[in-house]
C-alpha positions as CSV (number, residue, x, y, z in Angstrom):
1,M,-0.1,-0.1,-0.1
2,A,1.5,3.5,-1.3
3,P,2.4,6.0,1.6
4,S,0.5,8.3,3.7
5,K,1.1,11.7,2.2
6,V,-0.2,15.3,2.4
7,L,-0.1,17.5,-0.3
8,A,0.2,20.8,1.0
9,G,0.6,24.7,-0.1
10,A,-1.5,23.9,-3.6
11,R,-4.5,25.7,-4.8
12,V,-7.1,23.2,-4.5
13,V,-10.0,22.7,-6.7
14,L,-13.0,21.2,-4.3
15,P,-17.2,20.9,-5.1
16,T,-17.6,24.1,-2.9
17,G,-15.2,25.9,-4.8
18,T,-10.8,26.6,-4.7
19,V,-9.3,26.4,-1.6
20,D,-5.7,28.6,-1.7
21,D,-2.7,27.3,0.3
22,G,-4.6,24.0,0.5
23,R,-4.1,20.4,1.2
24,V,-5.5,17.5,0.2
25,V,-4.6,13.9,2.9
26,V,-4.0,10.6,1.2
27,D,-4.1,8.1,3.4
28,G,-3.6,4.3,1.4
29,T,-5.5,4.6,-1.8
30,R,-8.1,6.9,-0.6
31,I,-8.8,10.8,0.0
32,A,-8.8,11.3,4.1
33,D,-10.3,13.6,6.6
34,T,-6.9,14.0,8.6
35,A,-3.4,12.6,8.3
36,P,-1.4,10.4,10.3
37,P,1.5,11.5,12.0
38,Q,4.2,9.8,9.7
39,A,2.9,11.0,6.9
40,E,5.0,12.3,3.9
41,V,4.2,15.9,3.5
42,V,4.5,16.8,-0.8
43,D,4.8,21.0,-1.0
44,L,2.9,21.6,-4.2
45,S,3.4,25.5,-3.6
46,G,2.4,27.4,-7.3
47,H,0.3,24.3,-8.0
48,W,-2.9,23.2,-9.0
49,V,-4.5,20.1,-7.5
50,V,-7.3,18.6,-9.8
51,P,-9.7,15.4,-9.4
52,G,-8.8,12.7,-11.9
53,F,-10.1,13.0,-15.3
54,V,-12.5,10.7,-16.3
55,D,-13.1,9.7,-20.5
56,L,-16.2,8.4,-21.6
57,H,-15.2,8.2,-24.9
58,N,-11.8,7.1,-25.9
59,H,-10.6,4.8,-28.9
60,G,-6.9,4.2,-27.8
61,G,-3.6,6.0,-27.7
62,G,0.2,5.7,-27.0
63,G,0.2,3.4,-30.6
64,A,-2.3,1.2,-29.4
65,S,-6.3,1.0,-30.3
66,F,-8.8,0.0,-27.8
67,A,-11.3,-1.1,-30.8
68,G,-9.2,-3.7,-32.0
69,G,-5.9,-4.6,-30.3
70,T,-4.9,-6.9,-27.7
71,A,-5.2,-6.8,-23.9
72,E,-1.7,-6.1,-23.8
73,E,-1.8,-3.3,-26.5
74,I,-5.2,-1.8,-24.4
75,L,-3.0,-1.6,-21.6
76,K,-0.6,0.3,-23.2
77,G,-3.0,3.1,-24.1
78,V,-4.4,3.1,-21.0
79,E,-1.5,3.9,-19.6
80,T,-0.7,6.5,-22.4
81,H,-3.6,8.4,-21.3
82,R,-3.1,7.7,-17.7
83,R,0.6,9.8,-17.5
84,H,-1.7,12.5,-19.1
85,G,-4.4,12.8,-16.6
86,T,-7.1,10.3,-17.2
87,T,-7.3,8.2,-14.2
88,T,-10.4,6.5,-15.7
89,V,-11.3,5.6,-19.1
90,V,-14.4,3.7,-21.2
91,A,-12.9,1.8,-23.7
92,S,-15.1,2.6,-27.4
93,A,-15.6,0.2,-30.0
94,V,-16.0,1.2,-33.8
95,T,-18.1,-0.3,-36.5
96,G,-17.1,-3.6,-36.9
97,E,-18.9,-7.3,-37.7
98,L,-21.2,-8.1,-34.9
99,D,-19.4,-11.6,-34.1
100,F,-16.0,-9.2,-34.2
101,L,-17.8,-6.7,-31.6
102,A,-19.1,-9.1,-29.5
103,R,-15.8,-11.1,-29.1
104,H,-14.2,-7.8,-28.7
105,A,-16.4,-7.2,-26.0
106,G,-15.5,-10.3,-24.0
107,M,-12.2,-9.3,-23.5
108,L,-12.3,-5.6,-22.6
109,A,-14.9,-6.7,-20.1
110,E,-12.2,-8.8,-18.6
111,L,-10.0,-5.5,-18.4
112,A,-12.7,-3.9,-16.9
113,Q,-13.4,-7.0,-14.0
114,Q,-9.3,-6.0,-12.9
115,G,-10.2,-2.6,-12.6
116,D,-7.9,-1.2,-15.8
117,I,-11.1,0.1,-17.8
118,V,-14.4,1.0,-16.0
119,G,-16.4,-0.1,-18.9
120,I,-17.0,-0.5,-22.8
121,H,-18.7,2.1,-25.1
122,F,-20.3,0.7,-28.3
123,E,-20.0,3.4,-30.8
124,G,-21.3,1.7,-34.1
125,P,-22.4,-0.1,-35.8
126,F,-26.0,1.2,-35.5
127,I,-25.5,4.6,-36.9
128,S,-26.9,6.5,-40.0
129,P,-25.0,6.0,-43.0
130,C,-25.8,9.8,-43.3
131,R,-23.6,10.8,-41.0
132,K,-21.2,7.9,-40.7
133,G,-17.6,10.0,-40.3
134,A,-15.1,7.1,-39.7
135,H,-16.9,4.1,-39.7
136,D,-17.3,1.6,-42.5
137,E,-20.7,2.3,-44.2
138,Q,-20.5,-1.5,-45.3
139,L,-20.8,-2.6,-42.2
140,L,-23.5,0.0,-40.6
141,R,-26.7,-1.8,-39.7
142,H,-30.2,-0.5,-38.0
143,P,-30.6,-1.2,-34.3
144,D,-32.1,-4.3,-33.9
145,P,-33.0,-4.8,-30.1
146,A,-32.0,-8.6,-30.8
147,E,-28.3,-7.7,-32.0
148,V,-28.0,-4.7,-29.2
149,R,-29.1,-7.2,-26.6
150,K,-25.8,-9.8,-28.4
151,L,-23.5,-6.9,-27.7
152,I,-24.8,-5.9,-24.1
153,D,-24.6,-9.9,-22.9
154,A,-21.1,-9.9,-24.7
155,A,-19.7,-7.2,-22.2
156,H,-20.6,-9.3,-19.0
157,G,-22.1,-6.1,-17.3
158,H,-19.5,-3.9,-18.4
159,A,-20.9,-2.1,-21.4
160,K,-21.2,1.4,-19.9
161,M,-22.6,3.7,-23.2
162,M,-24.0,2.7,-27.0
163,T,-24.0,5.1,-29.4
164,L,-27.2,4.8,-32.0
165,A,-28.8,6.6,-34.9
166,T,-32.4,6.4,-32.6
167,E,-34.2,7.1,-36.0
168,L,-33.5,4.3,-37.7
169,P,-35.9,1.3,-37.3
170,G,-35.3,-0.8,-33.9
171,G,-33.9,2.8,-32.5
172,L,-36.3,3.8,-29.9
173,D,-36.6,0.4,-29.0
174,S,-33.3,-0.1,-28.3
175,V,-33.3,3.4,-26.7
176,R,-36.2,1.4,-24.0
177,L,-33.8,-1.9,-24.0
178,L,-30.3,-0.4,-22.8
179,V,-31.6,1.8,-20.4
180,E,-33.4,-1.7,-18.8
181,H,-30.0,-3.0,-18.7
182,G,-28.5,-0.1,-17.2
183,V,-26.2,0.8,-20.1
184,I,-25.9,4.6,-21.3
185,A,-28.3,5.3,-24.6
186,A,-26.2,8.0,-26.3
187,V,-27.9,9.7,-29.7
188,G,-25.1,10.1,-32.3
189,H,-23.5,9.9,-35.6
190,T,-27.5,10.8,-36.7
191,D,-29.5,12.2,-39.1
192,A,-32.7,12.4,-36.8
193,T,-34.6,15.6,-36.7
194,Y,-35.6,17.6,-33.9
195,E,-39.0,16.0,-33.0
196,Q,-37.1,12.2,-33.6
197,T,-34.3,13.2,-31.0
198,V,-36.9,14.7,-28.5
199,Q,-39.0,11.2,-28.4
200,A,-35.3,9.3,-28.4
201,I,-34.9,11.2,-25.2
202,D,-38.3,10.9,-23.9
203,A,-37.4,6.7,-24.3
204,G,-34.7,7.6,-22.5
205,A,-31.6,8.5,-24.1
206,R,-29.3,10.6,-21.9
207,V,-26.0,11.2,-24.2
208,A,-25.1,13.4,-26.9
209,T,-22.5,11.8,-28.8
210,H,-19.8,14.3,-29.4
211,L,-22.1,17.1,-30.2
212,F,-22.3,19.4,-33.4
213,N,-20.2,16.4,-34.9
214,A,-21.7,13.4,-37.3
215,M,-25.4,15.2,-37.2
216,P,-27.0,17.9,-39.2
217,P,-26.3,21.7,-38.3
218,V,-28.9,23.9,-36.7
219,G,-31.6,25.6,-39.1
220,H,-34.3,28.1,-38.5
221,R,-36.8,25.5,-39.7
222,A,-35.2,22.6,-39.0
223,P,-33.6,22.9,-35.5
224,G,-32.6,19.2,-35.8
225,P,-31.0,17.0,-32.9
226,I,-28.9,19.8,-31.4
227,T,-31.0,21.7,-30.6
228,A,-33.3,18.8,-29.1
229,L,-30.2,18.2,-26.8
230,L,-29.1,21.3,-26.0
231,E,-32.4,22.2,-24.5
232,D,-33.3,19.2,-22.6
233,E,-32.1,19.2,-19.0
234,R,-31.7,15.3,-19.0
235,I,-29.3,15.6,-21.5
236,T,-25.2,15.6,-20.8
237,V,-23.5,16.6,-24.1
238,E,-20.4,15.3,-24.9
239,L,-17.2,18.1,-26.5
240,I,-14.0,17.3,-28.2
241,N,-12.3,20.6,-27.1
242,D,-8.9,20.1,-29.9
243,G,-9.4,23.0,-31.8
244,T,-10.6,21.2,-34.5
245,H,-13.7,19.2,-33.9
246,L,-15.4,22.4,-32.6
247,H,-14.9,26.3,-33.2
248,P,-14.7,28.1,-30.0
249,A,-18.0,29.8,-30.3
250,A,-19.7,26.7,-30.6
251,L,-17.7,25.5,-27.6
252,Q,-19.1,28.4,-25.7
253,L,-22.6,28.0,-27.0
254,A,-23.0,24.6,-25.3
255,F,-21.8,26.0,-22.1
256,H,-24.6,28.7,-22.4
257,H,-27.2,26.5,-23.3
258,A,-26.2,23.5,-21.2
259,G,-24.9,24.7,-18.3
260,A,-21.1,23.6,-16.8
261,A,-23.4,20.5,-15.1
262,R,-24.5,18.8,-18.2
263,V,-21.0,18.9,-20.6
264,A,-18.4,16.2,-20.5
265,F,-15.3,16.6,-22.0
266,I,-14.0,13.5,-24.2
267,T,-11.2,13.0,-26.1
268,D,-12.5,10.3,-29.2
269,A,-8.9,9.6,-29.1
270,M,-7.3,7.1,-31.6
271,D,-4.3,4.9,-32.0
272,A,-2.1,8.0,-32.6
273,A,-2.6,10.0,-29.2
274,G,0.3,10.7,-27.0
275,F,2.2,8.9,-29.9
276,G,2.6,11.2,-33.3
277,D,1.4,11.4,-36.7
278,G,1.3,8.8,-39.1
279,R,-0.3,6.0,-40.8
280,Y,-3.0,4.2,-38.5
281,L,-6.0,2.0,-38.3
282,L,-9.2,3.0,-36.7
283,G,-11.2,-0.4,-36.9
284,P,-11.1,-1.2,-40.6
285,L,-10.4,2.1,-42.0
286,E,-7.0,3.7,-42.5
287,V,-6.0,7.0,-40.9
288,E,-3.0,9.6,-41.6
289,V,-2.5,12.1,-39.0
290,A,-0.5,14.9,-39.8
291,D,0.1,18.0,-37.4
292,G,-2.0,16.0,-34.8
293,V,-5.2,15.7,-36.9
294,A,-6.4,12.6,-37.6
295,R,-8.2,12.2,-41.4
296,L,-9.6,9.2,-42.8
297,V,-7.6,8.2,-45.7
298,E,-9.8,7.8,-48.3
299,G,-12.2,10.7,-48.2
300,G,-10.8,12.8,-45.5
301,S,-13.3,12.3,-43.2
302,I,-12.1,13.8,-39.5
303,A,-11.1,10.2,-37.5
304,G,-11.4,10.6,-33.9
305,S,-8.6,12.6,-32.3
306,T,-5.3,12.8,-30.8
307,L,-6.2,14.5,-28.0
308,T,-5.5,13.7,-24.5
309,L,-7.4,15.3,-22.0
310,D,-4.6,17.7,-20.0
311,R,-4.2,19.3,-23.2
312,A,-8.5,20.0,-23.3
313,F,-7.9,20.7,-19.4
314,K,-5.7,23.7,-20.6
315,R,-6.9,24.9,-24.1
316,A,-10.7,25.7,-21.8
317,V,-8.9,27.6,-19.1
318,T,-6.5,29.2,-21.5
319,V,-7.7,29.5,-25.1
320,D,-11.8,29.7,-24.0
321,R,-11.4,31.5,-20.9
322,L,-13.9,28.7,-19.1
323,P,-14.0,28.7,-15.0
324,V,-11.6,26.2,-13.7
325,G,-14.4,25.2,-11.8
326,D,-16.7,24.4,-15.1
327,V,-13.6,22.9,-17.0
328,V,-13.1,20.4,-13.3
329,A,-16.8,19.9,-13.6
330,A,-16.8,18.9,-17.0
331,I,-14.1,16.4,-17.4
332,S,-13.8,15.0,-13.7
333,A,-17.1,15.5,-11.8
334,N,-19.8,15.1,-14.6
335,P,-18.6,12.2,-16.3
336,A,-18.3,10.4,-12.8
337,R,-21.9,11.0,-12.3
338,L,-22.8,9.6,-15.6
339,L,-20.8,6.9,-14.9
340,G,-22.3,6.0,-11.6
341,L,-19.0,6.6,-9.8
342,D,-19.3,9.7,-8.1
343,D,-19.3,7.6,-5.1
344,R,-15.6,7.1,-5.4
345,I,-14.2,9.6,-8.1
346,G,-15.0,12.7,-9.9
347,S,-14.1,15.0,-7.2
348,L,-11.4,15.7,-4.0
349,E,-13.5,14.2,-0.9
350,P,-12.4,12.5,2.0
351,G,-13.5,8.5,1.3
352,K,-12.9,8.6,-2.2
353,D,-10.3,7.4,-4.3
354,A,-6.8,9.3,-4.5
355,D,-7.1,10.1,-8.4
356,L,-5.8,13.4,-8.9
357,V,-3.7,15.8,-11.1
358,V,-1.0,18.0,-10.4
359,L,-0.7,21.5,-12.7
360,D,1.4,24.3,-12.7
361,D,0.4,27.6,-12.9
362,A,0.3,27.5,-17.0
363,F,-1.7,24.7,-16.4
364,D,0.5,22.0,-18.0
365,L,0.3,18.8,-16.4
366,V,3.0,18.1,-13.8
367,G,1.8,15.6,-11.5
368,V,-1.2,12.3,-12.0
369,M,-1.9,10.1,-9.1
370,R,-4.1,7.0,-9.1
371,Q,-5.5,5.3,-6.3
372,G,-2.8,6.9,-3.8
373,S,0.3,6.0,-6.0
374,W,2.1,8.7,-8.6
375,V,2.0,7.5,-12.1
376,V,4.2,11.0,-12.6
377,D,5.4,12.2,-9.8
378,P,5.5,16.3,-9.6
379,H,8.5,16.5,-8.3
380,L,10.8,13.6,-10.8
381,G,8.6,14.4,-14.0
């Protein structure tokens, strides 16, 4: 067990606000109220301490794919994102043959059982060919509830979320099935109308998969899914804050209409995150990453991102000028609550896992702790 520590002198972001010259007591794997006499004091003066980041939607990193890699490769990707502050990650699949997705879900479920990931997100194959993005159109299919159930069962209780084009035949019944089995139904890669999106929300959909991307734009006579998803207080909207997927004004629009309590920053990362430019595969499709932007070789569609959540945090504070507390909510507390894990992660409170990130005064990451142990030691780098 990791030795007890007192992280002292930093600006600590708590659910109640920021405490200057604050302290966080770590006893073993948890945050504690009081420190034992032998606790090590770690001076973090001039730094920020924020909760560990929680990524709802992530396809890989470090050169490894969550959507098709081996267990060893997936663990490499998980470690890459941990070193960038993501102490909790949901592994996202991409469109593939149903039998392959079921087999891969079984392997991901074993990693979830071990605690390496917290669950599985199925993005595809039940999405619209009109808004397919970087998904293989030949493998897309309508959301047949029987096939949806097959993937849920294959995940052995570790399916956390599924993205659907809910306007397709079987879409609403599939949403209801997901809700019945405790899986988050997300609206995305959709060509739905405003009215169809309202129906999906009323059926139980609770997330907008990477809002604005892979869905119709807002029109003054056809407000489309974006309007329905922003206006409904039951919906959490995912945002990819990498400067490529969203114009800063679109991000501000989402925060203004949804409010900080309904935004979740995600990476939608693929293999190149934390790794570098080059050629990769996203599912069966070839991707070219140049200057940190991932696009399909054929067609040029954006193919996920190379984002890590520490970069999303810094951009939100320094470029988008969002309050630090709002960014912490979007990157930690809100996704933790959505996943039903806010009793142990998502905020710096006694009794919760000692998952935290240390940032310098320029909001660059210098330290990461997961369950009481340093992944990145702020004094060693």
